[in-house]
Each structure stands twice: as structure tokens, then as C-alpha cells.
C-alpha positions as CSV (number, residue, x, y, z in Angstrom):
1,X,258.2,-121.4,121.8
2,X,258.0,-120.4,125.7
3,X,254.6,-119.1,126.8
4,X,253.4,-118.2,130.2
5,X,251.3,-121.2,131.6
6,X,248.3,-121.3,133.7
7,X,248.7,-124.5,136.3
8,X,246.0,-124.0,138.4
9,X,245.0,-121.1,141.3
10,X,248.2,-119.4,142.3
11,X,250.3,-121.3,140.1
12,X,252.1,-120.2,136.7
13,X,255.2,-121.0,135.0
14,X,257.0,-119.7,131.8
15,X,257.5,-122.6,130.3
16,X,258.2,-125.1,126.7
17,X,254.4,-125.2,124.9
18,X,253.7,-126.8,121.4
19,X,254.0,-124.4,118.4
20,X,250.0,-123.4,117.3
21,X,249.1,-124.7,114.3
22,X,246.1,-123.7,111.3
23,X,243.3,-125.6,112.6
24,X,240.3,-123.8,110.5
25,X,240.4,-122.1,106.9
26,X,239.8,-118.8,109.0
27,X,242.6,-118.8,111.3
28,X,245.8,-117.4,111.7
29,X,249.1,-117.5,113.4
30,X,250.5,-114.4,114.8
31,X,254.3,-113.8,115.9
32,X,253.9,-111.8,119.1
33,X,255.8,-108.6,119.5
34,X,254.1,-106.8,122.7
35,X,251.9,-108.6,125.2
36,X,250.5,-107.1,128.6
37,X,248.5,-108.4,131.3
38,X,245.5,-107.7,132.3
39,X,243.8,-107.5,135.7
40,X,241.2,-110.6,134.5
41,X,245.0,-112.7,134.3
42,X,245.3,-112.3,138.2
43,X,241.3,-113.0,138.4
44,X,242.0,-116.4,136.5
45,X,245.0,-117.5,138.8
46,X,242.8,-116.6,141.8
47,X,240.7,-119.3,140.4
48,X,237.9,-116.8,139.5
49,X,237.2,-117.9,135.6
50,X,236.1,-121.6,135.9
51,X,236.2,-121.8,132.2
52,X,240.0,-121.1,132.2
53,X,241.5,-124.7,133.1
54,X,245.4,-125.7,134.3
55,X,247.6,-126.0,131.0
56,X,246.0,-122.6,129.7
57,X,248.4,-120.2,127.8
58,X,247.4,-116.9,129.1
59,X,247.0,-113.3,127.6
60,X,244.6,-111.8,125.6
61,X,246.3,-108.7,124.2
62,X,249.2,-107.4,122.3
63,X,250.2,-106.5,119.0
64,X,252.4,-108.9,116.3
65,X,253.4,-109.8,112.4
66,X,251.2,-112.7,110.7
67,X,253.0,-115.7,110.6
68,X,250.8,-117.5,108.5
69,X,246.7,-117.5,107.3
70,X,244.5,-120.1,106.7
71,X,242.9,-120.5,103.0
72,X,240.0,-118.4,103.9
73,X,241.8,-115.5,105.2
74,X,241.5,-112.7,102.6
75,X,242.1,-109.4,104.8
76,X,245.6,-110.1,106.1
77,X,248.9,-112.0,104.6
78,X,251.9,-113.0,106.3
79,X,254.4,-109.8,107.2
80,X,251.5,-107.8,108.4
81,X,251.5,-106.1,111.8
82,X,248.3,-106.5,113.2
83,X,246.4,-105.2,116.2
84,X,245.0,-108.6,118.3
85,X,241.6,-108.1,119.7
86,X,240.6,-109.4,122.9
87,X,237.7,-110.5,121.4
88,X,237.0,-113.6,118.6
89,X,234.1,-112.5,116.4
90,X,232.8,-114.9,113.9
91,X,230.9,-111.8,112.5
92,X,228.2,-113.6,110.9
93,X,225.9,-115.6,113.9
94,X,223.2,-113.9,115.6
95,X,225.4,-112.5,119.0
96,X,228.1,-111.0,116.4
97,X,225.2,-109.3,113.9
98,X,224.0,-107.5,117.4
99,X,227.3,-106.7,117.8
100,X,227.6,-108.5,120.6
101,X,230.6,-110.0,119.8
102,X,231.8,-111.2,123.0
103,X,229.1,-113.5,123.0
104,X,230.0,-115.0,119.4
105,X,229.2,-118.7,119.1
106,X,232.7,-119.5,118.2
107,X,233.9,-116.9,119.5
108,X,234.3,-114.5,122.3
109,X,236.6,-114.0,125.0
110,X,238.3,-117.3,124.1
111,X,241.8,-116.5,124.4
112,X,243.6,-117.0,127.4
113,X,240.7,-118.8,128.7
114,X,239.2,-121.7,126.6
115,X,242.7,-121.4,124.0
116,X,246.0,-120.4,124.2
117,X,246.8,-116.9,124.3
118,X,248.9,-114.1,123.5
119,X,251.8,-114.4,126.6
120,X,253.4,-116.9,124.3
121,X,256.3,-116.4,121.0
122,X,253.1,-117.4,118.9
123,X,249.3,-117.6,118.8
124,X,246.6,-118.9,116.7
125,X,243.8,-116.5,116.2
126,X,240.2,-117.5,115.0
127,X,238.6,-116.0,112.5
128,X,241.5,-113.4,111.5
129,X,239.2,-111.3,109.2
130,X,237.2,-110.2,112.1
131,X,239.4,-110.4,115.1
132,X,242.4,-108.5,113.9
133,X,243.3,-105.0,113.3
134,X,246.0,-103.9,110.6
135,X,248.5,-101.7,112.3
136,X,248.9,-98.0,111.1
137,X,252.2,-97.0,109.4
138,X,254.2,-94.8,112.1
139,X,251.8,-96.2,115.1
140,X,253.3,-96.6,118.6
141,X,252.7,-100.6,119.4
142,X,253.2,-99.7,122.9
143,X,250.2,-98.3,122.8
144,X,248.5,-99.7,120.7
145,X,248.7,-102.7,122.9
146,X,245.9,-101.0,125.2
147,X,243.2,-100.6,122.4
148,X,243.4,-104.9,122.3
149,X,241.2,-104.8,125.9
150,X,242.0,-101.8,128.5
151,X,240.7,-99.0,126.3
152,X,237.3,-100.4,124.6
153,X,236.3,-102.1,128.2
154,X,236.4,-98.9,130.4
155,X,234.6,-97.1,127.3
156,X,232.0,-99.6,126.7
157,X,231.5,-101.1,129.8
158,X,232.1,-98.0,132.0
159,X,231.3,-94.6,130.0
160,X,228.7,-96.2,126.9
161,X,226.9,-98.5,129.6
162,X,227.2,-95.5,132.0
163,X,225.2,-93.0,129.9
164,X,227.8,-91.0,130.8
165,X,226.4,-87.5,129.2
166,X,227.6,-83.9,129.0
167,X,227.8,-82.6,132.3
168,X,226.8,-85.0,134.3
169,X,228.4,-86.0,137.2
170,X,230.2,-89.2,137.2
171,X,232.3,-91.6,140.3
172,X,234.7,-93.9,139.3
173,X,235.5,-96.8,141.9
174,X,238.7,-98.4,141.2
175,X,241.6,-96.3,140.0
176,X,243.6,-99.1,138.6
177,X,244.2,-100.0,135.0
178,X,241.1,-99.9,133.9
179,X,239.1,-97.2,136.0
180,X,241.8,-95.2,134.5
181,X,240.7,-96.3,131.1
182,X,236.9,-95.4,131.8
183,X,238.1,-92.3,133.4
184,X,240.1,-91.1,130.2
185,X,237.4,-91.8,127.7
186,X,234.5,-90.5,129.9
187,X,236.2,-87.4,128.9
188,X,235.1,-87.5,125.6
189,X,231.3,-86.2,127.0
190,X,232.4,-83.8,128.9
191,X,230.9,-84.3,131.9
192,X,231.4,-81.9,135.2
193,X,232.9,-84.1,137.7
194,X,234.8,-87.3,137.4
195,X,235.1,-88.5,140.9
196,X,237.9,-91.3,141.2
197,X,237.4,-93.6,144.6
198,X,240.6,-96.0,145.5
199,X,242.9,-97.1,148.3
200,X,246.0,-95.8,146.6
201,X,247.2,-92.8,146.5
202,X,249.7,-92.7,143.8
203,X,246.8,-94.4,141.5
204,X,244.4,-91.1,142.6
205,X,247.6,-88.5,141.8
206,X,247.6,-90.6,138.7
207,X,243.8,-89.6,138.4
208,X,244.3,-86.4,138.8
209,X,246.9,-85.9,136.6
210,X,244.4,-87.9,133.5
211,X,241.5,-85.3,134.2
212,X,239.9,-86.2,137.5
213,X,238.2,-83.4,139.1
214,X,238.2,-85.4,142.4
215,X,240.0,-88.1,144.2
216,X,239.0,-89.8,147.4
217,X,241.3,-92.0,148.9
218,X,238.4,-94.5,151.1
219,X,240.6,-95.4,153.5
220,X,240.9,-91.8,155.3
221,X,237.3,-92.4,156.5
222,X,233.7,-93.2,154.6
223,X,233.9,-92.8,150.9
224,X,229.9,-92.8,150.1
225,X,229.5,-89.8,152.9
226,X,232.5,-87.7,151.4
227,X,230.9,-88.2,147.8
228,X,227.3,-87.4,149.2
229,X,228.5,-84.1,150.9
230,X,230.1,-83.3,147.6
231,X,226.6,-84.0,145.5
232,X,224.7,-82.1,148.2
233,X,223.5,-85.3,149.4
234,X,222.1,-86.1,145.7
235,X,224.7,-89.1,144.8
236,X,226.3,-89.2,140.9
237,X,224.5,-89.9,138.0
238,X,226.9,-92.5,136.8
239,X,229.0,-95.0,139.0
240,X,231.5,-96.7,137.4
241,X,232.5,-100.5,139.5
242,X,236.3,-101.0,138.1
243,X,237.5,-103.2,141.1
244,X,235.3,-106.6,141.0
245,X,234.7,-106.8,145.0
246,X,231.6,-106.8,146.5
247,X,232.7,-103.7,148.8
248,X,233.2,-101.6,145.9
249,X,229.8,-102.7,144.3
250,X,228.2,-101.7,147.2
251,X,229.9,-98.6,147.4
252,X,228.3,-98.0,144.1
253,X,225.0,-98.2,145.3
254,X,225.2,-96.0,148.3
255,X,226.3,-93.1,145.9
256,X,224.2,-93.8,142.8
257,X,221.6,-90.7,142.8
258,X,217.6,-90.8,141.4
259,X,217.5,-91.8,137.7
260,X,220.9,-93.1,137.7
261,X,222.9,-95.8,135.9
262,X,225.3,-98.7,138.1
263,X,227.7,-100.0,135.3
264,X,229.8,-103.0,136.5
265,X,232.8,-103.6,135.3
266,X,234.8,-105.6,137.4
267,X,235.1,-109.4,137.4
268,X,233.3,-110.7,140.3
269,X,234.2,-113.8,141.4
270,X,232.2,-114.0,144.5
271,X,228.5,-113.2,145.7
272,X,227.9,-109.6,145.6
273,X,224.6,-108.5,147.7
274,X,221.9,-106.4,145.9
275,X,220.0,-103.8,148.3
276,X,216.6,-103.7,146.4
277,X,215.5,-102.9,149.9
278,X,217.2,-99.3,149.4
279,X,216.7,-98.8,145.6
280,X,214.0,-100.3,144.5
281,X,212.1,-96.9,143.9
282,X,215.0,-94.9,142.7
283,X,214.8,-95.6,139.1
284,X,218.3,-96.6,138.7
285,X,219.6,-98.8,136.0
286,X,222.7,-101.8,136.6
287,X,224.4,-103.1,133.6
288,X,226.9,-105.5,133.3
289,X,229.2,-105.9,130.0
290,X,231.7,-108.1,128.6
291,X,233.6,-105.5,126.0
292,X,232.3,-106.4,122.1
293,X,235.4,-104.3,120.9
294,X,232.9,-102.4,118.8
295,X,235.1,-98.8,119.9
296,X,238.1,-100.4,118.9
297,X,238.0,-98.5,115.1
298,X,236.9,-95.3,116.7
299,X,239.6,-95.6,119.8
300,X,242.4,-96.1,116.3
301,X,240.9,-93.3,114.9
302,X,240.7,-91.3,118.0
303,X,244.8,-92.0,118.7
304,X,245.4,-91.6,115.5
305,X,244.4,-88.1,115.7
306,X,246.6,-87.7,118.6
307,X,243.5,-87.0,120.8
308,X,244.0,-90.1,123.0
309,X,247.2,-90.5,124.5
310,X,247.0,-94.3,125.6
311,X,250.7,-94.9,126.3
312,X,250.5,-93.1,129.4
313,X,249.0,-95.8,131.0
314,X,252.7,-97.7,130.7
315,X,254.7,-97.6,133.5
316,X,256.7,-100.8,133.4
317,X,258.7,-102.4,130.5
318,X,259.8,-106.3,130.2
319,X,261.6,-109.1,128.3
320,X,259.5,-112.5,127.2
321,X,262.0,-114.2,129.6
322,X,260.8,-111.3,132.4
323,X,257.3,-112.5,131.9
324,X,257.2,-114.1,136.0
325,X,258.7,-110.6,137.0
326,X,256.4,-109.0,135.1
327,X,253.5,-110.7,136.4
328,X,254.9,-109.7,140.3
329,X,255.5,-106.2,139.8
330,X,251.8,-106.1,138.2
331,X,249.9,-108.1,141.3
332,X,251.5,-105.9,143.5
333,X,251.0,-102.5,142.2
334,X,250.6,-100.5,145.5
335,X,254.5,-101.1,145.9
336,X,255.2,-100.9,142.5
337,X,253.1,-98.2,141.7
338,X,252.3,-100.6,138.6
339,X,249.6,-99.6,135.9
340,X,250.4,-101.5,132.5
341,X,253.5,-103.6,131.9
342,X,254.5,-104.5,128.2
343,X,256.2,-107.7,127.6
344,X,258.1,-107.5,124.6
345,X,259.3,-110.6,122.5
């Protein structure tokens, strides 16, 4: 089989890989149908994720068909169509019992990180019964790929951790796919304003179509000053950091209102300054989180009820043999206007 393999910082290749095999009774082998590329994959390629070592097949999202199951798998059988969760959960350890599946002692975010991932013809899924979801009849499989990671991440790490509430003022720093996922799911709670901040005018235009109430292009001047002017110098109740660089996290610190919450989503590969000299008396909360995917069943129901359209995040389509082109398109989104790409097998 073929897979997209990380070869070290700045290096990747689509190459022949060993076929995965059942390693534990709770495993399943899934024949991938569709996958995508995540911003985290780009962080890995930059060398930001030390736990991912050269030789690893990347990818932690997608849908497929069960090829084989271990003897202890009871919820699935060969031929079942499934959604692959980006987080693997045993369902039994102390963290899983607290619904902190991302910290599962034998799972968590391991696909495309510490074990081979979904950007290949086949993938081994540990703890299959609690890490896969059956695909409803008639569901749009491409839209479902967005429920592997991006939508639960935007919702859990951004909206829930950010305490978005009815009538609140929200700023989302970063209008890439994860910021847009936070934008779509923040609207579940009817905030009064959702301000999107980015350098890319195309993505800001998309954000306005998706429901943002205002868009700020931070190349046009100091974004913090613009936000403070828009909020009568009060700031925002929730600032969601959806990029993962020092500049955007510092911007969140500048625009947060007293009593507000900064919710970090971005993957930070370098040091970020925390300005307690300005924030120590502001009653603010700063949250961090890796997605736990506890919201996936809810998001499936919302999508089934046609109250959420994840497919609008998809801009480009590729085949498995075009995976290198898909990476180039996704990595140069400012030029290609890419949001999420779909890779079909």
C-alpha cells in the first residue's frame, strides 16, 4: 500500500508502506475512503511535534470501511462504514473516565503522531469500539471528514473552553479552517458579535459568509486598536487563538476584557510570552486543550438535522496519487485559497 510519510523536518514522500496488521484484540483495520490534511500535519513537517518521528505515516482524519477486526471488537464488523476519530480512547483509564480522551493512557492523539495514520490506503485503529463512529445511511462522507477533528476541535477547544455565551462578544484570531470551525460552532450559543481577525482577505470574506459580524485584516493596521475601538475600549469576552504563533497569542492578551477568557487552540512550537504585568488584575482565564472529541456524537446529530453544513469548509479535491499536490495546495493557502482538502482513495 501507499502512504504519505514524514521523513524529517521539511521532508515528506508518498511511498510504499507495510500493510497494517491487527496488533491487539481491540484493533480494527480500516480501508480508507477519504482523508484530509490538518494544520497539525504542517506543524509536524516544520519539526514542531517532537513525538512524531521520521518514517511515520501522517494523518488523523477520515472515513473508511472496516477491513478486519480483532477478536474483542464488538461494535463493528468488516464492511461497516466508519468515521475515524482523531483521538483514540480506551474508555477505561482514569482520563477516559473523566472524558479527557486526549490523555488516554494507551491512546489520545496517536494517529499520524506516534503510530501510523490515515493518509494511507489502510490504517490500524486501536480501541476500535470507542474510537470509531458508524456512518449514518445517506450521510455525506466528505462532510463527515470534517467531524474527525476540525469541528470538534474548534467547538471544544475554542467555543466550550472560551465560554461563549448568548449576547457575548467573541474574537477569533485566525480565519483558517480551525478558526472557521470555531466560528460555525460558536453560533450555537448566539453571541452578539463574532469578530474574525486574519491577514488573508479571502478567508475573511469566507468568514463573513459563514456568519461573522465583523472582519479585521491585521495587515491594515494594529488589530488590537481596531477591536478596542469597536468595543468602546472594553475588549472581548472570549478571544480564541486559532493560529499557534506568538503574535496571535499576544494579540488575544491585548483584546481580552476584564473577566474574559482566552481559549488557545493553536499548536505552539516556540515560546510565547505571557504578559502578567498587564493581566494580573484582570480576572481573566486562559485555557489550553487538546480536542477530546466528546462532542462528536452531538455534532453528528446536528449535521444529520441539517443545522450544520461542514461541507462548506471543503475547497479542493485530490486523489491518493495526488497527495503531494494536496499538501502544496494546503500549505500555500494564501495563493490557492484552500480551506480543507479532500483526498479520495
